N, C-alpha and C positions, 0 to 999 in steps of 0.2 A: 253721505251715508255707504255711497256706492264703492266709494274709494276706500272707506274703513272697511266694507263688508272685504272687496279684495286683500287688503292689506293682511287681513285676518285668515283668510282663506292660503295666502301666501306663507303666512307663519305657521299656520297647521301642518302645511306640507314640508316646508322644512324641517318643522319638529318630527313630524315621522320617518323623514327622510335620515334624520339624525338618527333616530332610534331604529330603524334598519341597519344603518351601517354601523351601530353600536351592538347590537344581537349578533351582526354579520362581521364583526372585527376581525374574530380568527381567520374567518375563510377570506376576507380580506387579503389580510397578511400573508398569509398561507400561499396565495398565488401571486404577490409583490414581484418574487424574482423573475420568475418566469414571467409575468408580462413585460416586466422591464428588460428582461433577454428579450423579448420579440422585437420590442419597439428600438434599443441600441444594436443590437444585431440578427438584423434578417438574413435568415441562409439561404444561398444560393442554391440548385442542384449540384448533384455531383461532378465535379469534371476531373479528367486524368492528372494525376500530382507531375510536376516536371520536374521529376528526378534530374539530379544532374549524372553525367555520364562519364568514369573514367575512361581512363588509356582502351585502345580498341585491341592494341596488343600487350602482353604485359612484359616488363623490364627483365625478367628474372622468374622463372617458375617460382608457384606459388609455395612449394617446398621450402625455398629458399628465403623466401620474404620476411616480414618482421608479422607473425602470426596474426590474423583478423580475431576479433574480440566481438563476441555477442552476449549481452544480458538481456537473458526475458525473465521478466518480474512480473509473477498475477498479482491481485489482490484480494486480500483476506483468504486464501487459500489455506485450509485447516492440512495440519501433516497427516492425518488419517486421512484425506481424500487422496494420495499421492501412495501408488502401489509400493514403491521403491523403497519406502518407510517403515515398511513393514503393517500398513492400514491397506488403505485404498477403498474402493469400494464395485472392486472386478465381482463380486458375488451377487451387486443388483445390476451389473450390466454394464458399469462406468469404468473399466480397467484404465491406467494410463500408461501404454504401453511407451510411449517415445519419450516421456519425462523420465521413467524408470530406463529407457536406455540409454541415457545419457550416464546413470549411476552404473549401467553395466560395461560402457566403453570409458569410463573414468573412474568420478571418485562421489563415494555416498558420504556425505557428511552427517555421522549419526548425532552430532550435538552443532546442530547449525540453529543460530541464534537471529532475530530482526535486530534491526538498529533502536527500532522500539517498537510498543506494543500496539501505534498508530502511525498511518502513512506517511504523511510529510515528515515526519522527523525521520523513519527509516528511510526513506528515498534521498535525503541530505545526508545521512550516514554513509550511505550505498556511494554515493558521488564522490565525496569529499575525505571520506576515510577517517574523520574526524566525530567524537560526540558532538551531534549538533548544540547542544547547548553552549559547548565552546563560544558558539557565535550567534547565540540569542534565538536560534530554533529550539524551539521546546513545546510547543503547544500547538494543536492543528487550527489552520484557519480556518474560520467559520464565519459564514455571515451576520454581522449586526442583527439582519432581520430574523435570524435564529432565536436571538436573546430576545426578540420583541416578541414571537410567538410561543418561545418555549415552554413559558409558565402554564399557557394555556394547554398546549399539546401536552403536557407533563401532566396538567390535572386530574390528581386519582384520591379519592379520599381511600382508598384501599393502602395505599401507597406506606409500606415502612419506614423508608429513609426518605427524606425529599431531596428533589432536585434543588441543587442551589443555583441560581440567578442574580448576578448584578448587573442589572438595567443601565448602570450608568455606565459601566465600563464598556457594556455592548454599544452605547448610544456615541460613545468617543473611539469605538476600534475603528482604525483605520479599513478601508476599503478591503473587500473580499482579495481584490487584484493585487493589493500590497502587502499581502502577506506572505512572505517567503523567504529563500535562500539570499543574502546579501549579494552581489554582484564582486564582493572582495574574493570569495571565499574561490580556489583553488579546483573544479573539477576535474573528475577523469577524463572527459572530452578535451578538457585544455591540456592538460598532459599529453594524450596522445596525438593530439596536433602539435605539438613539438616534434614528432617523431614522425611527421608526414602521413598520418591518418585522415582520411575522410569519414566525420562521424554524423550520425544520422540519429535523431529521437524519433519515435514514433509514440504516439499513445498516451496515458496520462502523466502530466509533469505534479500537479499539487504544491509548486514550491513557489510561487508568485505568477502574478501575470503581467505585470508591468514589463513595458520594453527591456528594460534592466537586468529583469529577473526571469523571464523567459530563455527558453534553451539555447537561440540564436546566439545570446549575448553569454551564456555559459559555457561556451566551447563547441557548440553542435552545429556545424556547417547547415545542415538543415533539419526541420522538424514539421512532422504531420502529428500537429497538436489535439489532444480531446480538449474541446471548448466545455462541453456539457456533459450528462452523464445516462442518456438513455440508448442502447443498444440497438433499440429499434424504434419508431412512432407508437405511441402507445395501441392504437387501433391497426398497424400495417399489419397485412394478411400472413405476413411471415412471420409472427411473433406470437409468444406465448407467455403471460404475465403472470406473479404472481405476486400479490400483496399480502406484507405482514401489517393489516388493521390495527393489530397489540403495539406496534412499534412506532412511537411520535417521529423518529427520525424517518422512518419510512411514507409517513403521511405527508411529511414535508417534501420527500424529494419528488414524488410522482408529478403532482401539480407543477413544481419549478424545475426539472430537469428536461432538456433538449436535445434534439440528435444533429450536433454540429460538430465542424472541427474544421481547422484551419491549417494551411500549408506557410511556413514561415513570415507567420505575423499579420499574414492577408486576411482578406474577408473570410464570414464563415460558409461553410457550405455544407452540404448534408453528404454522410458516408455512401457508399456503393451499395452495401450492403449492410448485414448485420455486423455490428460495430467489430468482434473478434476477427471476424473473417474479413473486413476490412482492412485491418491493421495487419493483416499477415499476407494479404494478398501483396502489400506495397511492402512488407518487410521481406518477402520475395521476390520485387521489382529492385528493391536497393540491393540485395546479394547480388542479384546479376548484371546491374548497373557497375557495379564496383569492383568485379570479380579477377580484376588485373591489378588492384592496387591494395594496400592494405585497409582494413575500413573496422570502425567501432561502430556497431549496432544496438542501440538501447530500445528496446521491444517493451513498453509498459503499457501492458493490458491493463485494461478495467476489471475484466471478469476475475472471477467471480463476486465482484462487488452487488450492492444493491442498488438500485431497482433489480430484482431476480425477472431476466426476462432471457428467454431462450429462441433460437430458431426453430421452427416447426420442422425444421427437418430432425434437427438433434432432439426435439421432444420426439416426435414418432419414432425416432429409433430406441426408445425405451419406453416400450408397451408394458414390462413386467413392474415397473415402478407405478406401486397405486396411489400414494400419497401427491398429490399435486405439487409442495411446495418440492419435495425431493426429486421430485420427476424434471421440475424447472432448472434446480440447484445441480443436477447429474448431468442434466442437458450443457451446463454451460461448463462443466469441469471437461465435458466432451470436447467441446468448442477450443479452450484452452490447450488440451494435450493433442488434438491436431494441428494446432499451430505449432506448436513445437516438433511436430512432426514432417510438417514441408518445410519448413526452416531446414532441418537436418537433410530432408533430402533436395531440396536446392543446394544447400552445399556441396552435397553428394554427386549430385550432378554437374555442379561447376567446377569439380575437382579440387574443391578447397576444405572439404572435413577435416582431414588431417592435419591443417596446420592452424585449425579456428579453435581458441577457447570460448567454450559454450558454456555459460554458468545459469542455472535456474534457480530462481528461488520464490518467496512470497511476502510480500511486505510487514506481514503480522499473520497474527494466527485469525481463525474464524471468530466473528461476532455471535453473542449470545441472543443477541436481536435477530438471527433469523429464525428462531424457533427450532435449531435443529440441533440435536443434544450430543452430535458424537463427531465432529469433524475436526476437533482437537485430540480425539480418544488416542492413547489413556490417561491425558493429562488433563490435569486441572484448570480450570479458569479459561477467559476468552480474549479477544481481541478488546485492548483497554485495561487489560490486569496485567503485572510483571509475575505472574503464575505462567508455569511451564506452557500451558494452552495457549498463552497471549502472545508468548514473544517464539516461542520454540516453531521451526519453520521446516518445510520442504528445503533441501539445498544441496544441489549435484551439480556439478560439473564433469566435462570432457576437455581433453587436447592432447589426440592419440597421438600427434608427435613427442610429447612429452609426460605424461600422465598414466600409467599403466592401468590397464581396461580393469574392472572390478575391485577397484581399491576402496580402504574403507577408513576412515579417519575419524578416531574418537574423540580427540580433543576438543573441547569448545572453540567454534567458530561464527563471526558475526558479520554484519554486512560491511562493518567498517573495514574488514578485511580485502572486500573486492577491490577498491581504487588500487592498493599497494600491491596486491597479485597482477593483475591487469598490468599495472603501472611497470612492474618488473617483465611481465613477459614481451614488453613491447621494447624494452632497454630504457623507458624513461625515468629521467630524477625526480624525485619527490620534491616538493618544495621542503626549503630550510628553514622558512621563518615562520612557521608555526608547529603545533604538537601535530603530529601523526598517530593517532590511537591505534589502525589497524596495522597489522602483519603481513609481511609477502608470505603466502601459504607455500610456492612453490618449492621451496626447500624440503620440506617434508611430504612432498609429493611425489618426489624422485623414485626409482626403482630402487636405490640404496638412500631413503629417506633419513634426512637430520632428525633429531627428536625436537619435537614443539617445545617453545620456548612459555615457562609459566607464567601466567598473568592472570589479573583481575577483568573482569566485564562488570560496566555499569547501564543502567537504565533511570531515566528522572522525568518526571512529569510533575510540576511544581513541587507541591510536599511529600508527594508520592514518588518512592525511589526504590532501588534495587541494587546489589552488587552479589556477583557470584567469584568465588575463589576457593581452586583444589577441591572441586565438587560440593563445597559447601554456599547455600545463598540464603541472603539475608533480604527480606521484602519488609522495608520501613513505610508506615502509612500514618499519615496526621489525621485523616478521617477515615474509619477511626484510629484513634491514637492507637496504633499496633504494630508489632513487630512478629513477624514469623520467621524462623529458620530452619531451614533444610540441610541434611544431608542427601543430597543428589545422590552421590555412590552409592547408598543401600536403600533408596527410598525416591527413585527418579520419578514419582509422580507424586508428590509432595502430599502425603499423606499425615504425616508425624512433624508434627512442630516441636521442635526441640529448643524453642527459645529461653524455656524455664528449666531445663535440665541440662545446657549448657552455655552458663553465663560466660564463661573467659573467650569461648568461638562467637560468641553474640558481640561480645565489646569489643573484639578484634576486629570485625567486619563492619560494625559499627563505627570505628575509628577509620577504617577504609574510607567508607561513604562521605564521612567529613571531611576529609582530606582531598578527596578526588573533586567535593563538588566547593571547597573553599576557595573565596577569588573570583569565581565565575560570574560573568556578565549578567544583568539584568535581560529577562528576554525582551524580545524587538517588540512584543505584543503581551498583553495580559490574557488571561483565562476571565470570561464571565460565565462560563455553563460547571457546575461541581455535581456530575451524576454517579450515582450508585452502581456498582455492578456487581451481582450476585456472583460468587466464585464457582461456584457449581448446580446453578442453576438458567436454563435459558430463559429469557425475557417470558415467554409464554408461561410460564409455571409457576403456580401459586409460592410465593415468598414466604417463610415464617422469619418469625422476630431470632431463631436459633441459626439461620443460616449465615455462611460468613460472607462479608464481602468487603470493597474497596471502593474508592470514591477516585475517579478519572475527571480530569480537569480537562477541557478543553483547549 
C-alpha cells in the first residue's frame, strides 16, 4: 500500500515537472545557447594579448615600403549615421568627425554598396572579391536552436504575413560553428602574405568557427576573435542597455550572448573594457608593434549591432537626447567614430599615415528591428532587403600618397572591390583559377583618373535577388511574387516602380539576373527561416495590408 502510494506521488511529481517544462519550454529553449556556452567555454579574466612584434628598426623608410592596409568595418551602421554622406546625427550631438575626415583626406564613394544586405555574405565578399554565392555562402549562419524557438518567438495573431519556419531543415542544419566560408577561398589576407605583409584580424568574423574556417587558417597571422556578442556584461556598472522587447531576435540575444574573446583560437577570456574600446586598444597596439613592416589590419567592429549597449561614458556625453534607445544607439556610433580617430592618430604618431590605405565601411544598412526610423534615410528599406537602405552603406577611403584629398566617386562600387583594390596597392597578383568579380578602383582615383568600367552589380538571397546596371535596378522577389524596377538616375530613393511601364528594360535586367545565376552551386547550408520585412516601416510600427514587403531568408 505504501509502495503504491509512493509510486503515485512520484508519477504525480513527474507529471507536474513535465507540465512545468512544457509551459516554460520557450524560456528553456531561449536560454539553451547561453547555458551551453557557459558549460563548454568558461571565460578567463582579461589577459594582455601577446601580439607579435615586427622589426625594431625599419629596413627602409615608411614612404618607400608597400603601403600598410587597414579595413575598418562597422556592423549595421546606416548611411544616415555618418556625416560624410550628407546625413549624420550632428544635430543631436553625435557627429562623426573621424569617419568624415577619411573622406576629406581621400575619397567618398557616393554609391558604395555592401556585398549583401546581411553580414556573413558581405564579409565573404569583402575578403574574397567574389560574389559569395559562387562558393555556396548565400545565407546567414543561424543556430539550429533559433529554428526551435522562432515559432514561439514570432507567434503573433496580429501578424499580417507569416514567419516561415522549416523545423526539419533547422534540426538537420550543421552546428553554427560549421557554417561559414570554405578554406578553399583565397582571401585578401592570403594574398597580402605573399607580399610579406603581417596580417591581423580583430573583432567579428562570422565566417565559421571551426579551425579550418577561422582567421588563422584564412591568411591571418593573428586574430583577436569575438566569440559572442555582449559589449559588457548586462549588469556591469559601466554599461547602459536598451532592450527592444518588440523584436524576437533581440529577446533571443539577451539571454544567450556572452562577453568573451579569444586570441589565435585559444581559451575564451573577457575583454578588458567596453568591447569597441577593447578592439580599438588592441588595434593601436598592433599598429605600433608593426610600424617597421607592411601590415594588414582588418578591424571588424561589432558596433552598432544589437544588443544595444553603450558605455556609461558615451551615454552620459549625450544628455540632449531624450529617447533612451536613440541615446544608446548614438553613444555606440560615438564609440565607433572614436575608434577611427584613435587609429588615424596612431598612424600619424608613428609616421605611417601618408602611406597607409584606410578603408571604412559598414557590412550592410541598418535594420528595421531597432525601432529607429531614420538610420538609412533618405533611402527606403532595411538590412535584409535589397532596397537601397539595405545595401547602400558608408564607404570612404584614404591613401594620402596616392588618392587626392576631397575626391568624390559617383560610379557604383561594392565590397567586392576592396580585395582587388588592396591587392593592387600591395602589388599582389589575383588568383587566376577563379572569377574575381570586384575591380581595382585605384586607376579611377588618380589625379588624372581613368574612366570607370561599366558593369552590373548583383545581390542574392535564395529566391530574392537584385541587379543594378547603368543606374537601372531590378529587385526580384519570389515571396511576394513581384518585381520592382527603378531608374536610380532619376529616382535614387526608389519611389516610382517602373516595372509595368518599362517592359523592355525589365526583360533585359531579368535576363541579366538569369545569366548571372545560371549554373551556380547549391548553398553550403539551407535556409530554414523566411521572414517578412516591411520596406517602409520599422518593426515597432503598425503594419497594414497595403504596406510593401519582401521576404528575407536566413
